GUROLUM-860901 format. One record per atom (N, C-alpha, C): x, z, y; residue number from 1; atom name; chain. Coordinates in pm, whole numbers, plus 32768, in hexadecimal, padded with zeros to 4 digits. Example, Ala and Ser with C-alpha at 12.3 -4.5 7.8 and 13.67 -1.06 7.14 Angstrom:
<sites>
      X      Z      Y   num   atome   chaine
   8527   830C   7DC7     1       N        A
   84CE   830C   7E3E     1      CA        A
   8528   830C   7EB6     1       C        A
   8505   82C4   7F1F     2       N        A
   8557   82CA   7F96     2      CA        A
   850A   8313   8003     2       C        A
</sites>
This chain:
<sites>
      X      Z      Y   num   atome   chaine
   DBAB   43AF   8BF4     1       N        A
   DBA3   4354   8C64     1      CA        A
   DC13   4374   8CC7     1       C        A
   DC3E   430D   8D0C     2       N        A
   DCAB   431B   8D6C     2      CA        A
   DC7F   42DB   8DF1     2       C        A
   DC91   4324   8E5E     3       N        A
   DC6D   42F3   8EE3     3      CA        A
   DCED   42DF   8F33     3       C        A
   DCFB   4268   8F6E     4       N        A
   DD70   424C   8FC1     4      CA        A
   DD43   420A   9043     4       C        A
   DD96   421A   90A8     5       N        A
   DD7B   41D7   9127     5      CA        A
   DD90   4141   9116     5       C        A
   DD39   40F3   9151     6       N        A
   DD48   4062   914E     6      CA        A
   DDC7   4037   9195     6       C        A
   DDFF   408D   91EA     7       N        A
   DE7F   406E   922B     7      CA        A
   DEEE   405F   91C2     7       C        A
   DEDD   40A2   914F     8       N        A
   DF40   4098   90E4     8      CA        A
   DF2E   4019   9091     8       C        A
   DEB5   3FE2   9090     9       N        A
   DE97   3F6D   903D     9      CA        A
   DE3E   3F0A   908A     9       C        A
   DE6E   3ED5   90FB    10       N        A
   DE19   3E7B   914A    10      CA        A
   DDED   3DFD   90FE    10       C        A
   DE3E   3DCF   90A1    11       N        A
   DE18   3D59   9052    11      CA        A
   DD9E   3D76   8FFA    11       C        A
   DD8F   3DF3   8FD1    12       N        A
   DD1B   3E1B   8F82    12      CA        A
   DC9E   3E22   8FD9    12       C        A
   DCAE   3E4B   9056    13       N        A
   DC3D   3E4B   90B3    13      CA        A
   DC0D   3DBD   90C9    13       C        A
   DC69   3D62   90DC    14       N        A
   DC46   3CD5   90ED    14      CA        A
   DBFE   3C9F   9071    14       C        A
   DC30   3CC3   8FFC    15       N        A
   DBEF   3C98   8F7F    15      CA        A
   DB61   3CCF   8F75    15       C        A
   DB4E   3D4F   8F99    16       N        A
   DAC9   3D8A   8F95    16      CA        A
   DA6C   3D40   8FF5    16       C        A
   DA9C   3D20   906D    17       N        A
   DA49   3CD9   90CE    17      CA        A
   DA23   3C4E   909A    17       C        A
   DA7F   3C0B   9058    18       N        A
   DA61   3B86   9021    18      CA        A
   D9F3   3B8E   8FB8    18       C        A
   D9F4   3BF7   8F68    19       N        A
   D989   3C0B   8F06    19      CA        A
   D906   3C2D   8F4E    19       C        A
   D90D   3C88   8FAE    20       N        A
   D895   3CB8   8FF4    20      CA        A
   D84E   3C48   9040    20       C        A
   D89A   3BEE   907D    21       N        A
   D85A   3B85   90CD    21      CA        A
   D815   3B1B   9078    21       C        A
   D830   3B19   8FF6    22       N        A
   D7ED   3AB9   8F9E    22      CA        A
   D78E   3AFE   8F3B    22       C        A
   D784   3B82   8F43    23       N        A
   D72F   3BD0   8EE9    23      CA        A
   D69D   3BB9   8F0D    23       C        A
   D652   3B7F   8EB3    24       N        A
   D5C4   3B60   8ECD    24      CA        A
   D56F   3BDD   8EE5    24       C        A
   D599   3C50   8EB1    25       N        A
   D54E   3CCD   8EC4    25      CA        A
   D56F   3D11   8F49    25       C        A
   D5DA   3CE8   8F88    26       N        A
   D607   3D27   9003    26      CA        A
   D5B3   3CF6   9079    26       C        A
   D568   3D51   90B6    27       N        A
   D511   3D2D   9125    27      CA        A
   D55A   3D2B   91AB    27       C        A
   D5DA   3D4F   91A9    28       N        A
   D629   3D53   9224    28      CA        A
   D6A7   3CFE   9217    28       C        A
   D699   3C8B   91DA    29       N        A
   D70C   3C33   91C0    29      CA        A
   D760   3C18   923D    29       C        A
   D71B   3C05   92AE    30       N        A
   D762   3BE3   9328    30      CA        A
   D7C6   3C4F   9353    30       C        A
   D7B3   3CCA   9326    31       N        A
   D80E   3D36   9349    31      CA        A
   D894   3D2D   9301    31       C        A
   D89B   3CDA   929A    32       N        A
   D913   3CD2   9246    32      CA        A
   D956   3C49   924F    32       C        A
   D938   3BFE   92B5    33       N        A
   D96E   3B78   92C4    33      CA        A
   DA07   3B79   92C2    33       C        A
   DA40   3B1A   9279    34       N        A
   DAD2   3B0B   9279    34      CA        A
   DB00   3AB0   92EB    34       C        A
   DAA0   3A7A   9335    35       N        A
   DABD   3A2E   93AF    35      CA        A
   DA98   3A8B   9423    35       C        A
   DAE8   3AF1   9438    36       N        A
   DAC4   3B64   9488    36      CA        A
   DAFF   3B68   9515    36       C        A
   DB5F   3B14   9534    37       N        A
   DBAD   3B24   95AF    37      CA        A
   DB5B   3B2B   962F    37       C        A
   DAE9   3AE8   9634    38       N        A
   DA94   3AEC   96AC    38      CA        A
   DA0F   3B32   9691    38       C        A
   DA0B   3B87   962D    39       N        A
   D98F   3BC9   9603    39      CA        A
   D9A1   3C61   9603    39       C        A
   D98C   3CA5   9675    40       N        A
   D9A8   3D35   967E    40      CA        A
   D94E   3D8D   9628    40       C        A
   D8E2   3D58   95F1    41       N        A
   D88D   3DA9   959A    41      CA        A
   D8C1   3DB0   950B    41       C        A
   D926   3D5F   94E9    42       N        A
   D954   3D58   945E    42      CA        A
   D9B5   3DC9   943E    42       C        A
   D9B7   3DEA   93BF    43       N        A
   DA12   3E51   938E    43      CA        A
   DAA3   3E2E   93AD    43       C        A
   DACA   3DB4   9392    44       N        A
   DB57   3D8F   93A7    44      CA        A
   DB7D   3D93   943B    44       C        A
   DB22   3D6C   9495    45       N        A
   DB40   3D76   9524    45      CA        A
   DB54   3E08   954A    45       C        A
   DAF8   3E5E   951E    46       N        A
   DB04   3EED   953D    46      CA        A
   DB85   3F27   9503    46       C        A
   DBA7   3EFC   9489    47       N        A
   DC20   3F2E   9447    47      CA        A
   DC9D   3F06   9494    47       C        A
   DCA7   3E88   94BB    48       N        A
   DD20   3E57   94FD    48      CA        A
   DD23   3E71   9593    48       C        A
   DCB4   3E9D   95CE    49       N        A
   DCAF   3EB2   965F    49      CA        A
   DC93   3F42   9686    49       C        A
   DCA7   3FA0   962A    50       N        A
   DCAD   402A   9656    50      CA        A
   DC47   4090   962A    50       C        A
   DBD2   4068   95FA    51       N        A
   DB6E   40CE   95D7    51      CA        A
   DB9E   412A   9568    51       C        A
   DBF4   40F7   9511    52       N        A
   DC22   4146   949F    52      CA        A
   DCB6   416B   94A8    52       C        A
   DCEC   4171   9522    53       N        A
   DD78   4195   9530    53      CA        A
   DD8A   422C   951E    53       C        A
   DE04   4258   94FC    54       N        A
   DE1C   42E8   94EB    54      CA        A
   DDF0   4337   9565    54       C        A
   DDC0   43AE   9550    55       N        A
   DD8E   440C   95B5    55      CA        A
   DD03   43E6   95EA    55       C        A
   DCD4   436F   95CA    56       N        A
   DC4E   4345   95F4    56      CA        A
   DBF3   4337   957A    56       C        A
   DC2B   4310   950A    57       N        A
   DBDD   42FF   9491    57      CA        A
   DC2E   42BA   9424    57       C        A
   DBE6   428A   93C1    58       N        A
   DC27   4246   9351    58      CA        A
   DBBF   41F7   9305    58       C        A
   DBED   418E   92C3    59       N        A
   DB99   414A   9260    59      CA        A
   DBDA   4164   91DA    59       C        A
   DB89   4196   917C    60       N        A
   DBBE   41C2   90FC    60      CA        A
   DB87   416E   908A    60       C        A
   DBE0   4151   902E    61       N        A
   DBBC   4107   8FB5    61      CA        A
   DBBD   4169   8F40    61       C        A
   DB5E   4156   8EE5    62       N        A
   DB57   41AE   8E71    62      CA        A
   DB6E   415A   8DF3    62       C        A
   DBBE   4191   8D9B    63       N        A
   DBE5   414C   8D20    63      CA        A
   DBBD   419E   8CA6    63       C        A
   DB9F   4157   8C3B    64       N        A
   DB82   4199   8BBC    64      CA        A
   DC04   41D0   8B81    64       C        A
   DBF8   421D   8B17    65       N        A
   DC6E   4256   8AD7    65      CA        A
   DCCE   41EB   8AA2    65       C        A
   DC98   4174   8A84    66       N        A
   DCEF   4107   8A57    66      CA        A
   DD11   40A6   8ACA    66       C        A
   DD08   40D8   8B46    67       N        A
   DD33   4092   8BC0    67      CA        A
   DCE2   4015   8BE2    67       C        A
   DC62   4014   8BC2    68       N        A
   DC0B   3FA8   8BEE    68      CA        A
   DBCA   3FD1   8C72    68       C        A
   DBCA   3F76   8CD3    69       N        A
   DB8B   3F91   8D54    69      CA        A
   DAF4   3F9E   8D40    69       C        A
   DABE   4012   8D65    70       N        A
   DA2F   402E   8D56    70      CA        A
   D9E1   4018   8DD7    70       C        A
   DA24   4027   8E49    71       N        A
   D9E0   4018   8EC9    71      CA        A
   DA2C   405C   8F38    71       C        A
   D9E8   406E   8FA9    72       N        A
   DA29   40AE   901A    72      CA        A
   D9C6   40D6   9086    72       C        A
   D9F3   412B   90DF    73       N        A
   D9A3   4156   9152    73      CA        A
   DA02   418E   91BB    73       C        A
   D9D6   4188   9238    74       N        A
   DA28   41B9   92A5    74      CA        A
   D9E7   422A   92F2    74       C        A
   DA37   426A   9344    75       N        A
   DA05   42CC   93A4    75      CA        A
   DA5B   42C0   9421    75       C        A
   DA1E   42DC   9494    76       N        A
   DA6B   42DA   9510    76      CA        A
   DA24   432C   957B    76       C        A
   DA75   4358   95DC    77       N        A
   DA40   43A7   964A    77      CA        A
   D9F4   4349   96A8    77       C        A
   D973   4363   96B8    78       N        A
   D91E   4312   970F    78      CA        A
   D92E   433F   97A0    78       C        A
   D92A   43C1   97B3    79       N        A
   D945   43FD   9835    79      CA        A
   D977   448C   981B    79       C        A
   D985   44DD   9883    80       N        A
   D9BC   4563   9871    80      CA        A
   D961   45C0   9821    80       C        A
   D8E4   459B   9810    81       N        A
   D886   45F2   97CA    81      CA        A
   D861   45C0   973F    81       C        A
   D888   4545   971C    82       N        A
   D850   4505   96A5    82      CA        A
   D8B6   44B0   965A    82       C        A
   D8B8   44C3   95D6    83       N        A
   D901   446B   957B    83      CA        A
   D899   441E   952B    83       C        A
   D8AB   439C   9522    84       N        A
   D854   434B   94CC    84      CA        A
   D892   4346   9441    84       C        A
   D844   436B   93DE    85       N        A
   D876   436C   9355    85      CA        A
   D836   4300   9300    85       C        A
   D87B   42DA   9297    86       N        A
   D84B   4279   9234    86      CA        A
   D82A   41F2   9274    86       C        A
   D87A   41CB   92D9    87       N        A
   D862   414A   931A    87      CA        A
   D894   40D9   92C3    87       C        A
   D84B   406B   92C7    88       N        A
   D86D   3FF4   9279    88      CA        A
   D885   4017   91E6    88       C        A
   D82F   4070   91B2    89       N        A
   D835   4099   9125    89      CA        A
   D810   4022   90CD    89       C        A
   D863   4007   906C    90       N        A
   D848   3F9A   900F    90      CA        A
   D874   3FC3   8F82    90       C        A
   D821   3FA1   8F22    91       N        A
   D83F   3FBB   8E95    91      CA        A
   D853   3F34   8E50    91       C        A
   D8C4   3F26   8E0F    92       N        A
   D8E3   3EA9   8DCA    92      CA        A
   D882   3E95   8D55    92       C        A
   D85E   3E16   8D38    93       N        A
   D806   3DFB   8CC6    93      CA        A
   D83E   3E38   8C46    93       C        A
   D7E4   3E74   8BF9    94       N        A
   D80B   3EB5   8B7D    94      CA        A
   D822   3F4A   8B8A    94       C        A
   D827   3F7B   8C07    95       N        A
   D83F   400A   8C1C    95      CA        A
   D7C9   404F   8C61    95       C        A
   D756   400C   8C65    96       N        A
   D6E0   4047   8CA2    96      CA        A
   D6B3   40C1   8C50    96       C        A
   D66C   411A   8C90    97       N        A
   D62F   418F   8C50    97      CA        A
   D694   41EE   8C10    97       C        A
   D70D   41F1   8C46    98       N        A
   D772   424E   8C14    98      CA        A
   D791   42BC   8C7A    98       C        A
   D743   42C2   8CE4    99       N        A
   D74F   4329   8D4C    99      CA        A
   D7DA   432F   8D88    99       C        A
   D81A   42BB   8D99   100       N        A
   D89F   42BE   8DD4   100      CA        A
   D89A   42EC   8E65   100       C        A
   D828   42DA   8EA6   101       N        A
   D81B   4303   8F32   101      CA        A
   D832   4396   8F47   101       C        A
   D809   43E9   8EE7   102       N        A
   D81B   4479   8EFC   102      CA        A
   D8AF   44A0   8EFB   102       C        A
   D901   4458   8EB0   103       N        A
   D990   4473   8EB1   103      CA        A
   D9CF   4447   8F36   103       C        A
   D9A6   43D2   8F65   104       N        A
   D9D7   43A3   8FE7   104      CA        A
   D9A9   4400   9058   104       C        A
   D92B   4428   9054   105       N        A
   D8F5   447D   90BD   105      CA        A
   D93C   4504   90C0   105       C        A
   D955   453F   904D   106       N        A
   D99A   45C0   9049   106      CA        A
   DA24   45B4   908B   106       C        A
   DA6C   4549   906E   107       N        A
   DAF1   4534   90AA   107      CA        A
   DAE3   4520   9140   107       C        A
   DA7F   44D3   916B   108       N        A
   DA6E   44BA   91F9   108      CA        A
   DA4D   4538   9246   108       C        A
   D9F7   458C   920F   109       N        A
   D9D5   460A   9252   109      CA        A
   DA52   465E   9264   109       C        A
   DAA2   4669   91FD   110       N        A
   DB1D   46B8   9204   110      CA        A
   DB7C   4680   926D   110       C        A
   DB8E   45FE   9271   111       N        A
   DBEC   45C1   92CE   111      CA        A
   DBB7   45BF   935E   111       C        A
   DB34   45C2   9370   112       N        A
   DAFA   45BA   93F6   112      CA        A
   DAF1   4642   943C   112       C        A
   DB05   46AD   93F2   113       N        A
   DAFF   4732   9430   113      CA        A
   DB64   473A   94A3   113       C        A
   DB35   4769   9514   114       N        A
   DB89   4773   958A   114      CA        A
   DB81   46FA   95E7   114       C        A
   DB48   468C   95B6   115       N        A
   DB3C   4615   960B   115      CA        A
   DAC6   4622   966B   115       C        A
   DA58   465C   963A   116       N        A
   D9DD   466D   9687   116      CA        A
   D98B   46D8   963F   116       C        A
   D929   4713   9683   117       N        A
   D8DB   477B   9640   117      CA        A
   D878   4749   95D7   117       C        A
   D84F   46C9   95E0   118       N        A
   D7E8   4696   9585   118      CA        A
   D812   4612   9546   118       C        A
   D7DA   45FA   94D0   119       N        A
   D7E6   4577   948F   119      CA        A
   D75A   4543   9477   119       C        A
   D74A   44C1   948C   120       N        A
   D6CA   447F   9477   120      CA        A
   D6DE   440D   9413   120       C        A
   D67F   4400   93B7   121       N        A
   D678   4389   9363   121      CA        A
   D5FD   433C   9393   121       C        A
   D60A   42B8   9397   122       N        A
   D5A0   4266   93D2   122      CA        A
   D56A   4200   936E   122       C        A
   D4EF   41D9   9387   123       N        A
   D4AA   4173   9337   123      CA        A
   D470   410D   9398   123       C        A
   D49B   4091   938F   124       N        A
   D463   4027   93E4   124      CA        A
   D3D3   400C   93BC   124       C        A
   D38D   3FBD   940C   125       N        A
   D301   3F9E   93F1   125      CA        A
   D2E8   3F65   9367   125       C        A
   D344   3F0F   9337   126       N        A
   D32F   3ED4   92B3   126      CA        A
   D342   3F3B   9243   126       C        A
   D376   3FB2   9265   127       N        A
   D383   401E   9203   127      CA        A
   D323   4091   921F   127       C        A
   D2BB   4076   926D   128       N        A
   D259   40E0   928D   128      CA        A
   D21C   411A   920E   128       C        A
   D207   40C8   91A9   129       N        A
   D1D0   40F7   912A   129      CA        A
   D22B   4163   90EC   129       C        A
   D2AD   414C   90F3   130       N        A
   D30C   41AF   90BD   130      CA        A
   D306   4230   910E   130       C        A
   D2FC   4224   9193   131       N        A
   D2EF   429A   91E7   131      CA        A
   D270   42E8   91C4   131       C        A
   D201   42A1   91B2   132       N        A
   D183   42E4   918F   132      CA        A
   D18D   432D   9109   132       C        A
   D1CD   42EE   90A8   133       N        A
   D1E2   4331   9026   133      CA        A
   D238   43AD   903A   133       C        A
   D29F   43A0   908A   134       N        A
   D2F7   4410   90AA   134      CA        A
   D2A6   4484   90E4   134       C        A
   D256   4466   914A   135       N        A
   D206   44CD   918D   135      CA        A
   D1A5   450F   912B   135       C        A
   D162   44C1   90DA   136       N        A
   D0FB   44F7   9081   136      CA        A
   D130   453B   9004   136       C        A
   D1B0   4527   8FE5   137       N        A
   D1E7   4561   8F6A   137      CA        A
   D26A   45AB   8F82   137       C        A
   D27F   45DB   8FFC   138       N        A
   D2FD   461A   9020   138      CA        A
   D31E   4690   8FC5   138       C        A
   D2B7   46D9   8F9A   139       N        A
   D2D0   4750   8F47   139      CA        A
   D302   472B   8EBC   139       C        A
   D2F5   46AF   8E93   140       N        A
   D322   4683   8E0F   140      CA        A
   D3AD   4643   8E12   140       C        A
   D3E4   4633   8E87   141       N        A
   D466   45F1   8E97   141      CA        A
   D4D8   4651   8E79   141       C        A
   D54C   461B   8E50   142       N        A
   D5C2   4670   8E43   142      CA        A
   D5DF   46B6   8EC8   142       C        A
   D618   472D   8EC0   143       N        A
   D62C   4782   8F36   143      CA        A
   D678   473B   8FA6   143       C        A
   D6D8   46E7   8F85   144       N        A
   D727   46A3   8FEB   144      CA        A
   D6CE   464B   9043   144       C        A
   D665   460F   900B   145       N        A
   D608   45BD   9058   145      CA        A
   D59C   4614   9099   145       C        A
   D56E   467A   9052   146       N        A
   D500   46CD   9084   146      CA        A
   D526   471C   9100   146       C        A
   D5A7   472E   9119   147       N        A
   D5D0   4777   9191   147      CA        A
   D5B3   4727   9210   147       C        A
   D59D   46A4   9204   148       N        A
   D57B   464E   9276   148      CA        A
   D4E5   4652   928D   148       C        A
   D4BD   4682   9301   149       N        A
   D42F   4690   9321   149      CA        A
   D3FE   4617   9372   149       C        A
   D38B   45E2   934D   150       N        A
   D353   456F   9397   150      CA        A
   D337   4594   9428   150       C        A
   D35D   453C   9484   151       N        A
   D344   4552   9512   151      CA        A
   D2F9   44DF   9552   151       C        A
   D2D0   447D   9501   152       N        A
   D283   440D   9536   152      CA        A
   D2DB   439F   956F   152       C        A
   D2A4   4357   95D1   153       N        A
   D2EA   42E4   960A   153      CA        A
   D34B   430E   9678   153       C        A
   D3BE   42CC   9677   154       N        A
   D421   42D9   96E2   154      CA        A
   D456   424D   96FE   154       C        A
   D485   4239   9777   155       N        A
   D4C6   41BA   9795   155      CA        A
   D55C   41CD   9782   155       C        A
   D592   4185   9722   156       N        A
   D620   418B   9701   156      CA        A
   D659   40FF   970F   156       C        A
   D6BF   40EF   9761   157       N        A
   D6FC   406C   9778   157      CA        A
   D693   4003   979E   157       C        A
   D637   402A   97F5   158       N        A
   D5D0   3FD1   982C   158      CA        A
   D567   3FA4   97C4   158       C        A
   D55E   3FED   9756   159       N        A
   D4FD   3FCC   96ED   159      CA        A
   D4B0   404A   96C9   159       C        A
   D42B   4040   96C6   160       N        A
   D3DC   40B3   9699   160      CA        A
   D3F0   40C5   9604   160       C        A
   D412   4141   95E0   161       N        A
   D42C   4160   9553   161      CA        A
   D3E8   41E3   9530   161       C        A
   D3C8   41F1   94B2   162       N        A
   D38E   426C   947E   162      CA        A
   D403   42C4   9451   162       C        A
   D403   4342   947F   163       N        A
   D47A   4396   9470   163      CA        A
   D45F   441A   942C   163       C        A
   D4C5   444B   93EA   164       N        A
   D4C9   44D0   93B1   164      CA        A
   D54D   450D   93DE   164       C        A
   D54C   458F   9402   165       N        A
   D5C5   45CC   9436   165      CA        A
   D5E3   4651   93F5   165       C        A
   D662   4677   9400   166       N        A
   D68F   46FA   93D2   166      CA        A
   D6FA   472D   9431   166       C        A
   D70C   47AE   9432   167       N        A
   D77A   47E8   947D   167      CA        A
   D7F8   47DD   9428   167       C        A
   D868   47C9   946A   168       N        A
   D8E8   47BE   9421   168      CA        A
   D92F   4845   941E   168       C        A
</sites>
């Protein structure tokens, strides 16, 4: 697998968003809108307006060994104490259940060191079921995920989210 910054392949980020906004399984389609210019919650707005700029964060795309786009996720400094990890995580159809997130997360943890003392991964209300599974089966998860300890609800970007955190 190969991980690259979306800054190197912005056309691929746009292609991923076009797939994500029409994906019937995607419960957060609105986050991937390709009509993003007036929509600050969208991945493309955040990408082009600073959340993923150098020294603040990055949005990363992951590719298979034969250079097929598998998905992507971002991280960025939320404040001086916190980096948000695995933001706007999306897996392209056909690449589900391949644990690509752990490769992205490992890269994000490494790159976020020094930005803030902690990293948090969040689960919106529609993903509460995933958070509950995480909490109840943390000991069975790969080590990269198990290092994140559940901390309950936090308000992130004016939205209550279920969070897990780790020290960087």
